[in-house]
C-alpha positions as MATLAB code, in Angstrom:
seq = 'MESLETDIKQLIIDTLNLEEISVDEIESEAALFGNDGLGLDSIDALELGLAVKKRYGVVLSAENEAMREHFYSVASLATFIKSQNPAHSA';
ca = [
     101.643  122.129  130.432;
      99.821  120.572  133.390;
      96.945  123.057  133.136;
      96.635  122.285  129.408;
      96.477  118.566  130.206;
      93.792  119.221  132.829;
      91.855  121.293  130.303;
      92.106  118.478  127.727;
      90.894  115.940  130.293;
      87.865  118.115  131.062;
      87.256  118.553  127.324;
      87.248  114.756  126.912;
      84.782  114.345  129.782;
      82.480  117.097  128.509;
      82.639  116.166  124.818;
      82.091  112.445  125.316;
      79.635  112.752  128.235;
      81.843  110.781  130.607;
      80.275  112.162  133.779;
      81.219  109.019  135.725;
      84.927  109.849  135.294;
      86.756  112.710  136.990;
      89.748  114.641  135.669;
      91.907  112.996  138.356;
      91.018  109.520  137.091;
      92.425  110.138  133.599;
      96.150  109.448  133.486;
      98.055  111.816  131.206;
     100.247  109.043  129.765;
      97.503  106.386  129.449;
      96.147  105.366  126.045;
      92.897  107.050  125.078;
      91.812  104.420  122.528;
      91.618  100.639  122.359;
      91.477   98.230  125.278;
      93.892  100.231  127.416;
      93.282  103.508  129.226;
      89.903  105.083  128.514;
      88.992  102.621  125.762;
      87.602  105.243  123.386;
      86.498  104.207  119.881;
      86.571  105.741  116.390;
      83.329  107.692  116.899;
      84.807  109.159  120.087;
      87.914  110.069  118.064;
      85.839  112.055  115.577;
      83.965  113.909  118.313;
      87.146  114.602  120.245;
      88.956  115.748  117.103;
      86.204  118.259  116.327;
      86.199  119.523  119.918;
      89.998  119.940  119.914;
      89.873  121.770  116.581;
      87.138  124.100  117.830;
      88.670  124.766  121.280;
      92.333  125.119  120.325;
      92.200  126.111  116.663;
      94.560  123.357  115.541;
      94.438  121.845  112.073;
      93.683  118.130  112.036;
      94.047  115.855  109.033;
      92.485  112.390  108.893;
      94.970  111.412  106.182;
      97.919  112.256  108.408;
      99.224  109.078  110.082;
     100.823  111.205  112.804;
      97.331  112.109  114.066;
      97.095  108.640  115.582;
     100.265  109.347  117.559;
      99.082  112.816  118.607;
      95.823  111.386  119.952;
      97.491  108.490  121.784;
      97.263  110.089  125.239;
      96.403  113.354  126.955;
     100.133  114.132  127.201;
     100.769  113.561  123.484;
      97.686  115.608  122.598;
      98.876  118.462  124.828;
     102.294  118.389  123.140;
     100.636  118.504  119.713;
      98.342  121.407  120.662;
     101.278  123.325  122.124;
     103.298  122.792  118.929;
     100.414  124.018  116.743;
      99.285  126.861  118.980;
     101.969  128.243  121.335;
      99.358  130.383  123.117;
      98.228  127.180  124.857;
     101.607  126.318  126.311;
     100.610  127.290  129.858;
];
């Protein structure tokens, strides 16, 4: 799972053009949105959601309240991706 988390961190950096942040600076359990953690916003969420869908082939639904929980942190996103696409469980 650690390599999946690292891959997600790099995806976040690449997708959102966060060149000033390294993979090591993103904590797996830290919040991605709001005032904590990375402090991403709703536009970032849309871009990240599209990138995750494209990279991992997972189905995302804006109407699904659980999406908020899945996108809480890198760790929760990795768990979600693994549950939707077992090929990414490494």
